[in-house]
C-alpha positions in Angstrom: 31.3 41.0 131.2 28.8 40.0 127.8 30.1 38.7 124.8 28.3 40.3 121.7 27.8 39.1 118.3 25.8 37.4 115.5 25.6 33.9 115.3 28.6 32.3 113.6 30.7 35.2 114.3 33.2 33.1 116.6 31.7 33.8 120.1 32.4 30.0 120.9 35.7 29.8 120.2 36.3 33.3 122.2 34.2 31.6 125.1 36.7 28.4 125.1 39.7 31.3 125.1 38.3 33.5 127.8 37.5 30.5 129.9 41.3 29.8 129.9 42.1 32.8 132.4 42.1 32.1 136.2 40.5 35.2 136.6 37.6 34.5 134.6 34.2 32.0 134.9 33.0 31.6 131.5 30.3 28.7 131.1 28.6 27.9 128.0 25.3 29.8 126.8 23.1 29.8 129.7 20.6 31.7 127.5 19.6 34.2 130.2 20.8 37.4 129.2 17.8 38.2 126.5 15.0 37.6 129.2 13.8 39.7 132.3 12.3 36.8 134.2 13.2 33.2 134.6 9.8 32.4 133.8 9.9 34.3 130.6 12.8 31.8 129.9 11.1 28.8 130.9 8.5 29.6 128.2 11.1 29.9 125.3 13.2 27.1 126.2 10.2 24.8 126.5 10.2 24.9 122.7 14.1 25.3 122.6 14.9 22.5 125.0 18.6 22.0 123.1 19.5 25.4 124.8 18.4 24.1 128.7 22.0 22.3 128.9 24.2 25.7 129.2 22.8 26.8 132.4 22.6 23.1 134.1 26.3 22.6 133.3 26.9 25.7 135.3 25.6 24.5 138.3 27.3 21.2 137.9 30.3 23.1 137.3 29.7 25.1 140.4 27.8 23.2 142.8 28.8 19.3 142.0 25.5 18.4 140.9 24.4 15.5 139.0 22.1 16.0 135.9 19.2 15.5 137.6 19.7 17.7 140.7 21.1 20.3 138.4 17.8 20.1 136.4 15.9 20.9 139.6 18.4 23.8 140.7 17.4 25.6 137.3 13.4 24.6 137.9 13.6 26.3 141.1 14.6 29.5 139.8 11.8 29.8 137.9 10.3 32.6 140.0 13.4 34.8 140.1 14.3 37.8 138.0 17.1 36.9 135.8 19.4 39.8 137.6 19.0 37.6 140.7 20.6 34.8 138.9 23.2 36.8 137.8 24.0 37.9 141.1 23.5 34.7 142.6 26.2 33.3 139.9 28.4 36.2 140.9 28.8 35.0 144.7 29.6 31.5 143.7 32.5 32.3 141.7 33.7 34.6 144.5 36.5 36.9 143.1 36.4 36.0 139.3 34.3 37.8 136.6 31.5 36.0 135.4 31.4 36.0 131.3 28.0 35.7 129.8 28.2 34.8 126.0 24.9 34.8 124.1 24.5 35.6 120.2 21.0 35.9 120.6 21.4 39.2 122.5 21.6 40.7 118.6 17.9 40.2 118.7 17.0 41.7 121.9 18.7 45.4 121.6 16.5 46.2 124.8 18.1 43.4 126.8 21.6 44.8 126.1 20.4 48.2 127.5 18.9 46.2 130.4 22.1 44.7 131.0 23.8 47.8 131.2 21.5 49.2 133.8 21.3 45.9 136.0 25.6 46.0 136.0 27.0 49.6 135.9 30.4 48.4 135.7 29.8 45.3 133.1 31.8 45.0 130.2 30.8 44.5 126.6 33.3 42.3 124.3 31.5 42.6 120.8 33.0 40.4 118.1 32.3 40.9 114.2 33.4 38.4 111.3 33.7 39.1 107.9 29.7 39.0 106.7 30.6 36.6 103.8 32.1 34.0 106.5 28.8 34.5 108.2 26.2 33.9 105.5 27.9 31.0 104.1 28.3 29.3 107.5 24.6 30.1 108.4 24.1 28.4 105.0 25.7 25.2 106.1 24.9 24.7 109.6 21.8 22.3 110.6 18.9 24.4 112.3 20.1 27.8 111.1 16.1 28.8 111.1 16.3 28.4 114.9 19.3 31.6 115.3 16.2 33.6 113.6 13.9 33.0 116.0 13.0 36.3 118.0 14.3 38.7 115.4 12.8 40.5 112.2 15.4 38.5 110.1 14.5 36.0 107.8 18.0 35.8 105.7 21.7 35.5 106.9 22.7 38.8 105.3 19.9 40.6 107.5 21.1 38.9 110.3 24.9 39.8 110.2 23.9 43.5 108.9 20.6 44.3 111.7 22.5 42.0 114.4 25.5 44.1 114.4 23.6 47.3 113.9 21.5 46.7 116.8 24.8 46.0 118.9 26.4 49.2 117.7 23.7 51.2 119.0 23.7 49.8 122.0 27.2 50.2 122.6 27.2 53.3 121.4 25.7 54.3 124.4 28.2 53.2 126.9 31.4 54.6 128.1 34.0 53.9 125.7 36.0 52.3 128.5 33.1 49.5 128.8 32.9 48.2 126.0 35.7 46.8 122.9 35.2 45.5 119.1 37.2 42.8 118.1 37.3 40.8 114.7 37.3 37.0 114.6 40.1 37.1 111.7 42.0 38.8 114.1 41.4 36.4 116.7 42.5 33.4 114.9 45.3 34.8 112.9 47.1 37.1 115.9 45.4 35.5 119.2 48.1 36.8 121.4 47.5 40.5 120.7 44.0 40.4 120.6 43.7 38.6 123.8 45.7 41.4 124.8 43.1 43.9 123.9 40.5 42.1 126.0 42.6 41.9 128.9 42.6 45.5 129.0 39.0 45.9 128.6 38.7 43.8 131.9 42.1 45.4 133.3 43.5 41.8 133.9 46.7 40.6 133.3 47.3 38.7 130.0 47.6 34.7 130.7 48.8 32.5 128.2 46.2 30.1 128.8 43.9 32.6 126.6 45.6 31.2 123.5 45.2 27.2 124.4 41.7 27.1 124.0 41.5 23.0 123.8 43.4 22.5 126.7 41.6 21.4 129.4 37.7 20.9 129.2 36.7 24.3 129.8 33.0 22.8 130.1 33.0 21.7 126.0 31.7 19.0 127.2 29.0 17.6 129.7 26.3 14.8 130.3 23.1 14.8 128.4 21.1 17.2 129.5 23.6 19.6 130.5 25.9 19.9 127.3 27.0 23.1 126.0 25.4 24.7 123.3 27.8 26.6 120.7 29.7 25.4 117.6 29.7 21.8 117.4 32.9 21.8 115.4 35.1 22.8 118.0 35.2 19.1 119.9 37.0 18.4 116.4 40.0 20.9 117.0 43.1 20.9 119.1 44.4 24.2 118.2 43.4 27.8 116.8 43.5 27.4 112.9 44.5 30.6 111.4 43.3 29.3 108.2 39.5 29.5 109.4 40.0 33.2 108.8 38.4 32.9 105.5 37.8 29.4 104.7 33.9 30.1 104.1 35.0 33.0 101.8 35.8 30.5 99.1 32.3 29.8 98.7 30.9 33.5 98.8 29.7 35.6 95.7 30.1 39.3 96.9 27.4 40.4 94.3 24.6 38.0 96.5 24.8 41.2 99.1 23.4 44.5 98.8 25.5 48.2 99.1 24.2 48.8 102.7 26.1 45.2 103.7 29.0 46.1 101.6 29.3 49.6 103.4 29.0 48.1 107.1 31.7 45.7 106.3 33.8 48.5 105.3 33.2 49.9 108.6 34.6 47.0 110.5 37.5 46.7 107.7 36.0 44.3 105.3 36.3 44.9 101.5 33.8 42.5 100.1 34.0 43.4 96.6 38.1 42.4 96.8 36.8 38.5 97.4 37.0 36.6 94.5 33.9 35.2 93.0 33.6 31.7 93.8 33.7 29.0 91.2 29.8 28.7 91.5 29.4 32.0 90.1 31.6 30.8 87.1 28.9 27.9 86.9 26.1 30.3 86.9 27.6 32.8 84.2 28.1 30.4 82.0 25.0 28.8 82.3 23.5 32.6 81.6 25.6 32.3 78.5 24.5 29.2 77.6 20.9 30.1 78.2 21.1 33.6 75.9 22.7 31.3 73.1 19.9 28.9 73.1 17.6 32.6 73.0 19.8 33.4 70.1 19.8 30.1 68.2 15.9 30.2 68.5 15.7 33.7 66.9 17.4 32.2 63.7 14.5 29.3 63.4 12.4 31.2 60.9 11.5 29.2 58.4 8.1 29.3 56.0 6.8 26.3 57.3 5.2 26.2 60.9 6.1 22.4 61.5 9.3 23.2 60.8 9.6 26.0 63.5 8.3 23.8 66.0 10.4 21.0 65.2 13.1 23.2 65.2 12.7 24.5 68.8 12.7 20.9 69.6 15.5 19.9 68.0 17.2 23.0 69.8 16.1 21.5 73.0 16.6 17.8 72.2 20.2 19.1 71.3 20.9 21.2 74.5 20.3 18.5 76.4 22.6 15.8 74.3 25.3 18.4 74.7 25.4 19.1 78.2 25.2 15.5 79.4 28.0 15.0 76.9 30.2 17.3 78.0 29.5 17.1 81.5 28.8 13.7 82.4 30.8 11.7 79.9 34.0 14.1 79.4 36.4 12.6 81.8 39.1 10.9 79.4 40.7 9.3 82.2 37.5 7.0 83.0 36.0 6.5 80.0 32.1 5.3 79.5 30.4 4.5 76.2 27.0 6.3 76.3 24.4 6.4 73.4 24.5 9.1 71.1 21.3 8.8 69.2 17.9 7.4 69.4 14.2 8.0 69.3 14.3 11.4 71.0 18.0 12.2 70.5 18.7 12.7 66.4 21.0 14.7 64.6 23.0 14.8 60.9 21.1 12.3 59.3 20.8 9.4 62.2 20.0 6.3 61.2 17.1 4.3 62.7 18.9 1.1 62.0 22.2 1.8 63.5 23.3 1.8 67.6 25.9 4.6 68.1 27.9 5.0 71.4 30.8 7.1 72.1 33.2 7.5 74.5 35.8 10.6 75.7 39.2 10.0 75.0 42.5 11.8 75.1 45.4 10.3 72.9 48.9 11.4 73.8 52.6 10.2 75.1 51.9 7.0 76.9 48.1 7.3 76.9 46.4 4.1 75.7 42.8 2.4 75.5 41.8 -0.8 75.6 38.4 -1.4 74.1 37.1 -5.2 74.5 33.8 -6.9 73.6 32.0 -9.3 71.4 30.5 -8.7 67.8 27.7 -11.3 67.3 28.0 -13.6 64.7 25.4 -12.5 61.7 26.2 -9.1 62.8 25.6 -6.4 60.0 28.3 -3.9 60.4 30.3 -2.7 63.3 32.6 0.5 62.5 34.9 2.4 64.9 35.9 5.8 64.2 38.1 8.4 65.9 37.0 12.3 66.0 39.7 14.6 65.9 39.7 18.3 67.5 37.7 20.5 65.3 35.4 17.9 64.1 37.4 16.3 61.9 37.2 12.7 61.0 40.2 10.8 61.9 41.3 6.5 61.4 38.8 4.4 61.5 38.3 0.3 61.1 35.3 -1.8 60.7 34.8 -5.2 61.7 36.7 -6.8 58.9 40.0 -5.5 59.9 39.1 -6.6 63.6 40.6 -9.9 64.7 37.6 -12.1 67.0 37.6 -15.1 67.9 35.3 -17.9 67.1 32.7 -16.5 69.4 33.0 -12.9 68.1 35.3 -11.7 71.1 37.9 -9.1 70.0 40.6 -6.7 71.8 41.3 -3.1 70.3 44.2 -1.5 71.4 43.5 2.8 70.4 46.7 5.0 70.7 48.6 7.6 68.9 51.7 5.9 69.5 53.2 2.7 67.4 50.9 -0.5 68.8 52.9 -4.4 68.7 49.3 -5.8 68.5 49.9 -9.2 69.9 47.7 -12.1 68.7 44.0 -11.6 68.6 44.4 -8.1 69.3 43.4 -5.2 67.0 45.4 -2.0 66.9 44.0 1.4 66.2 46.1 4.2 65.5 45.4 8.0 66.0 47.3 11.2 65.2 47.5 12.4 69.1 44.6 15.0 68.8 41.4 12.9 68.9 38.7 13.6 71.6 36.7 10.3 71.3 35.8 7.2 69.8 32.4 6.2 68.0 31.4 3.1 67.5 28.3 1.9 65.2 26.5 -1.2 64.9 24.2 -1.5 61.5 21.0 -3.8 61.9 19.3 -5.5 59.1 16.5 -7.0 61.6 17.0 -5.7 64.7 14.4 -8.0 66.5 16.4 -11.0 65.2 20.5 -9.5 65.6 22.0 -9.4 69.1 23.9 -6.1 70.0 27.5 -6.0 70.4 29.1 -6.1 73.8 31.2 -3.5 74.6 33.9 -2.3 77.5 36.3 0.5 77.4 39.7 1.3 80.1 42.2 3.7 80.1 45.6 1.5 80.2 48.1 2.2 83.0 48.3 4.0 86.3 44.9 5.7 86.4 44.1 8.8 88.7 41.6 8.8 91.2 38.1 10.1 89.8 37.8 13.8 91.6 34.6 15.2 92.6 32.4 17.6 91.0 34.1 20.9 90.4 32.9 24.3 89.2 35.9 24.8 86.9 35.4 21.1 85.1 31.9 21.9 84.9 31.6 25.3 83.9 34.5 24.3 81.1 31.9 21.6 80.0 29.0 23.7 79.8 30.9 26.0 77.8 31.9 23.0 75.5 28.3 22.3 75.6 27.7 25.8 74.0 29.8 25.5 71.4 28.9 22.1 70.4 25.1 23.3 70.3 26.0 26.2 68.1 27.5 23.7 65.7 24.9 21.4 65.5 22.4 24.1 65.0 23.9 26.2 62.8 25.3 23.3 60.5 21.6 21.8 60.2 20.6 25.0 59.2 23.1 26.0 56.8 22.4 22.5 54.9 19.0 23.4 54.5 19.6 27.3 53.6 22.3 25.4 51.1 19.7 22.7 49.7 16.7 25.0 49.3 18.7 27.9 47.7 19.4 25.6 44.8 22.3 24.3 45.8 21.3 20.9 44.9 17.9 20.7 42.4 15.2 19.8 44.2 13.7 16.3 43.8 16.7 15.0 42.8 19.4 12.6 44.5 22.8 13.9 45.1 26.3 11.9 46.2 28.3 13.3 48.6 30.5 12.3 51.7 28.8 14.6 54.5 32.0 15.1 55.8 30.9 18.3 58.0 27.8 16.0 59.4 30.1 13.6 61.2 29.3 10.7 59.0 30.1 6.7 58.9 33.5 6.6 56.6 32.0 3.2 55.0 29.0 4.7 53.9 27.9 6.1 50.4 25.3 8.6 50.8 22.7 10.2 48.5 20.1 12.9 49.7 17.4 14.3 47.7 15.4 17.6 49.0 11.6 16.6 48.1 8.9 18.7 48.6 5.1 18.0 47.3 1.0 18.6 47.9 -1.0 17.1 50.2 -3.0 15.2 47.7 0.4 14.1 45.8 2.9 11.4 46.3 6.7 11.2 45.8 7.7 7.8 43.8 11.9 6.6 44.1 12.8 3.8 41.7 16.3 2.4 41.7 18.0 -1.0 42.2 19.4 -2.6 45.4 23.3 -2.0 45.7 26.1 -5.0 46.2 26.3 -3.6 49.9 26.1 -5.4 53.5 23.3 -2.6 54.1 21.2 0.0 52.0 18.2 2.2 53.4 15.8 4.7 52.0 15.2 7.1 55.2 13.2 10.5 55.8 14.2 13.4 57.7 13.0 17.0 58.7 14.5 19.9 58.0 17.1 19.7 61.1 18.6 16.4 59.7 16.4 14.4 62.0 14.6 11.0 61.0 10.8 11.1 61.7 9.3 9.4 64.2 10.0 6.0 63.7 8.4 4.6 66.9 4.9 5.2 65.2 5.4 5.4 61.6 7.4 3.4 58.9 9.8 6.4 57.6 12.9 4.0 57.1 13.2 0.7 54.5 16.3 -1.3 54.6 17.6 -4.1 52.4 15.9 -6.5 54.3 12.5 -4.8 54.1 12.4 -3.3 50.5 10.3 -5.2 48.2 12.5 -5.8 45.0 12.1 -7.8 42.0 14.5 -10.7 40.7 16.9 -8.1 39.2 16.7 -5.7 42.7 14.8 -2.9 41.1 12.3 -1.4 43.9 10.1 1.2 44.0 9.0 3.4 46.7 6.3 5.4 47.7 6.5 8.7 49.9 2.8 9.9 51.2 0.9 10.9 54.0 -1.5 8.1 54.1 -1.4 4.3 53.4 -1.1 4.0 49.5 -2.0 0.5 49.5 1.8 -0.4 48.4 4.5 -2.6 50.4 7.1 0.0 50.3 5.3 2.6 51.7 7.4 5.4 53.6 5.3 7.2 55.6 5.9 11.2 55.5 3.9 12.0 58.8 2.6 15.2 57.9 5.9 16.5 56.3 5.2 18.0 52.7 8.6 18.7 52.4 12.3 17.2 53.6 15.1 14.9 52.9 15.3 11.2 51.7 18.6 9.8 52.3 19.9 6.6 50.8 23.1 4.9 52.4 24.7 2.1 51.0 27.2 0.8 53.4 30.4 -1.0 52.1 28.7 -1.0 48.7 30.5 -2.7 45.6 31.0 -0.9 42.3 29.1 2.2 41.5 25.9 3.2 43.3 22.8 2.6 41.2 20.8 5.7 40.6 17.8 6.8 41.8 15.1 8.2 39.5 12.3 10.4 41.4 8.4 11.4 40.2 5.9 13.2 41.9 2.3 12.0 41.1 -1.2 12.8 41.7 -2.6 10.1 44.6 -5.6 9.5 42.0 -3.0 8.7 39.6 -0.6 6.5 41.6 -2.1 3.2 40.5 -1.3 3.7 37.3 2.2 5.4 37.7 3.2 2.3 39.4 1.6 0.0 37.1 4.5 -0.9 35.2 6.5 -1.7 38.3 7.3 -5.2 39.4 7.9 -4.5 42.8 6.5 -1.9 45.3 
């Protein structure tokens, strides 16, 4: 009897089951059937050396040879025809039936017909398996490309469809009594009835050993050089596992195969369209949606200035990267980690070049409490801790003045939505229960001279084991990233349209909380939209406020600070040259005007200038503006004491 079936269809399990019947001799893959002569076999197996072991193992079993003798025994057969070797084996096994399984036969339909002609009474047992399982299994097996050798197939789908079609065409030429088709799924879920059918094909009595494939060796093992070829996973199993019927289908996407494959599968009882889509397909779907939304957002970037349009596309891609990273890499509230929110290439909502901003995901609720510990170095300008609530709302916050520290600046902060009994040296930050993240900001006056704060965060109590990456969680993160991306871009564009439509008179400073732009609550903001020509300068006059920190900083349409790695686009209270009364004059232009208080517009003839005063005392001093020609700048500044 010859066992037919494409690779990964269960032929190895079927061989082991058949090997349990006392009237059957069922060796591992001998790789005889595809060839007409042993010389042809020898030529191919010189390249596919790993398939030499099956026939050697057969002679070890039948003749009691060692490996060296078995190798020589096979070598001595090189001048014979393959049919002669089959007859030799039949003589040695006596009244038992020789069973040869060879998945390669589906690539050699002429060989199947030749076997039928050589042995007119031979039986053919054909096993099929759900194409989804075969395809997924082939995609994950080592050296799967070797299974395509000798065929015209280049994909697992082609192998399943073409191989089974070739087998079907061959057995259709045989009398029905000589062949039987079974399904792998029936073999593992209903092994006894299935093997009774097989015994009927062979006109043998059923034997219970047929459904105990892992009892005894059954030539599963062998010495090096004579080992069985087949599914290596059989060595790890002790019983027939019904769950194997559809295990591989969990990763199969039926949309990946064509209508011909689905039609053939239906002939064998497989409805591929009814298989639930794998989680990975949802990730692909959400990715496509996010990228489609990116294209839609890009279409909204249509401003009068080409530089603004170019920066808008850069901003869109920067925010795509930032939001995907935030919601897929740092989204586990049970395993919180601080990560940087802004930097030279990640800017939004009026970022401050003089501030470090870090964020961690959290989820406050019954019994949940987080501990933030670290050190605020002496001389630090400002540290603020802020909870963000669901929907982007500003939550509870506190700053370094309220954080209990020891002499070295070390602190411990407990964050919870429940009442916190903070012990000595501990500071409490109480939320409402719908908080989603904690943001900590540090402001610098002189970065090169000030040390950064040290931070650690942990969820207190029993912590669940960190799960591996799974498609549902990843897809959820991508959806959240897409929503946040749209919010960032739309709010930035909305603010620009509001300002330029006259919502804020141009070239005037206006105070505001910036609540929809995720601000620092301790800051007082004054924003001005400026516009001037290439041979002009924009002059800002004011007085330094009584504040922890003060700065003037330039921003583009998208509320990104200009490139501060190569241009001076921000001046803070330690850098602004002021007179003895704190009065100052700052000049905005695209080339050095020869004054100390210069902000480089770096090619932008329009944008925002933002003044921020941190924990200022009293009313913020007013800021006045003036547009002047560069040729008249010296005269315009003549009366200023500090510029």
